[in-house]
N, C-alpha and C positions, 0 to 999 in steps of 0.2 A: 201427547199434545193433541187436543181436539181441534176440529175444524169449525169454522163459523161460516155462516151464509152472508156473503156481501150484501145481499138485499136486506137482510134483517139488521145488519150492523148500520146501514145507512138509510133506513126507512124514514127516519125523522128529517133527513136532509133532502128528501125528494121535493122537487118543485114541479109544477106543471110545465110541460114542454110544448111549445107552440109548433105548428107545422112549419112556419117560417123559420124559426130558430133551428129546427131539425134539418131543414133543407140547407140552410146556410152552413151548418157544420158538416153535413154529408157531402157538400161540394168538394171537400178536401179528400174524399175517397174516390180514386179513379175507378171507373166501371167499364167493363167490356161493352162494346157496341155490336149488337147482332141484329140480323133480320131473320125472323122466324117465318117459315113458309109452310103451307099445307095445301093439299089437294082436297077440295070440298065438292059437294054436289053442284055448286055454282061455278066451279072452275078453281083456278089457283087463287090463294089468298095469302097475304103477308103483312107483317107489321114490324116496325123497329122496336127492339126490346133492349133496354139499358140495364136490366137486372137479370142477368144470366149467371147461374152459379153451379159449380160442381158440388154434388151432394155426397157421392160415395164412389169409391173405386171398385168395391166388391159388395154388392153387384154394381155395375156401372150405371149410376144415376145422376141426372142433372135436373135443374129446375129453372123455370122462367117465371117472372112476375110481370103481370100485365095490368095496366091501369083499368079500373072498372068502367071508365068512360070510353074505352077503345071501341071504335065502330067496326073494326075488322075481327076482333076476337070472338064475338058471338058465333059467327059462321065457322070459325076454326075449331071451336069446342066440340063440334060433332065429328071431327076427323079423329081417327084412332092413332094417327101418327103426325109428327111435324119434323121439320128439318131446321136446325140452327145454322144459319150462314154467318160465319165470323167475318166481319168486314175488314178489308185491307185498308191501309193508311190513306189511300187516295180515293176512298169511296164516300166522301162526305155527301155528294149529290145523291147517291143511292140511299144513304141513311135518311136524308131529308125526304126523298120520294116516298119511302115506306112509313115515315112518321106522320104523313098527312092523311086526312080522311078523304075517302071517295076517289073516284077516277080509276083508270086502269094502271095500276102500279107496275105491271109487267110489260107495258107497251114498249116495243122497240128493243127489249133485252134479248140477248142470245142465251136462252135458258138451256140447261141440261136437266136431266131428271135423276134424282137420287135413287138408290136401290129400293127405297120404300115408295117411290113414285111421287115425291114432292119436288117442287122447283129448287134447282141449285142455281144461284145467281153467278154471273160471270165475274171473274177476277177476285173472288173471295180468298181469304187467307186459310180458312179451314171450314169444315162442315161436320155436323153430327146428325145422323138420322135417329130419331127417337120414337119410341112407342109410349103413349100416354099411360101412366099408371094411376094417376089421381089428379083431380082438379078440385081445389077448395078456395073459398073466399077468405082472405085474410086482410082485415082492415079495408082500405080503399083499393086493393088489388086482388087479382086472382092468381093463385100459385098453381102451376102445372108441374107435377113431378113426372119424370119420364125416364125410361130405361134406354140407354144408348144401344142401338142395334147395328150401327155402322158409322164410320167416320173417316176423315181424310184431311190432309193439309195440302197447301199449294205446292206445286212442283219446284218452285224456285226459292232459294234461300234469301233472296233479296226482298221477298214479300214482307211488308210490315203489317201490323194490326192497328186498330184504331180504338181509342178509349175516350170516354167523356170525363172531363175533370175541370172543375171551377167554371162550369157553364159553357164549355167549348169542347169541340172535338180535337183530338191530338193524335198524330201518328207516332207509334212507338216501334223500335226495331224488334 
């Protein structure tokens, strides 16, 4: 029995997909909420990333997608490393802080430094230190593929994570 390509079988059924319709459907897919940080020539930089993905276990690769309109990303692209801070369920304020443009996003935070030298945010559920392998533009986003060089989780089993689903942030166990 031969195999067929789903794309070929349904090519006649394709209709244009609007960005609004796509956004509406994708609201049903919960996504992890992370803050990606880096140390740049101008000091620490960071931004909220709602599109973080595990790419491969062997080798250990992850990826982030950053909106092309981000004002923080351009300075971070010059760093050879970044750290993914996986937010805890009670960190909605931190998520909002790093999602805004401008200002000192790190003001008043008790920061630690990751083994690769990037900011680790207080109270996070987990972290991944990453070495950038490749950055490419895909549609209206930039995709950064990175090799995981170190990682850790919160010391307490009571720590929850946060996801974005149906337009809102939700804590999950």
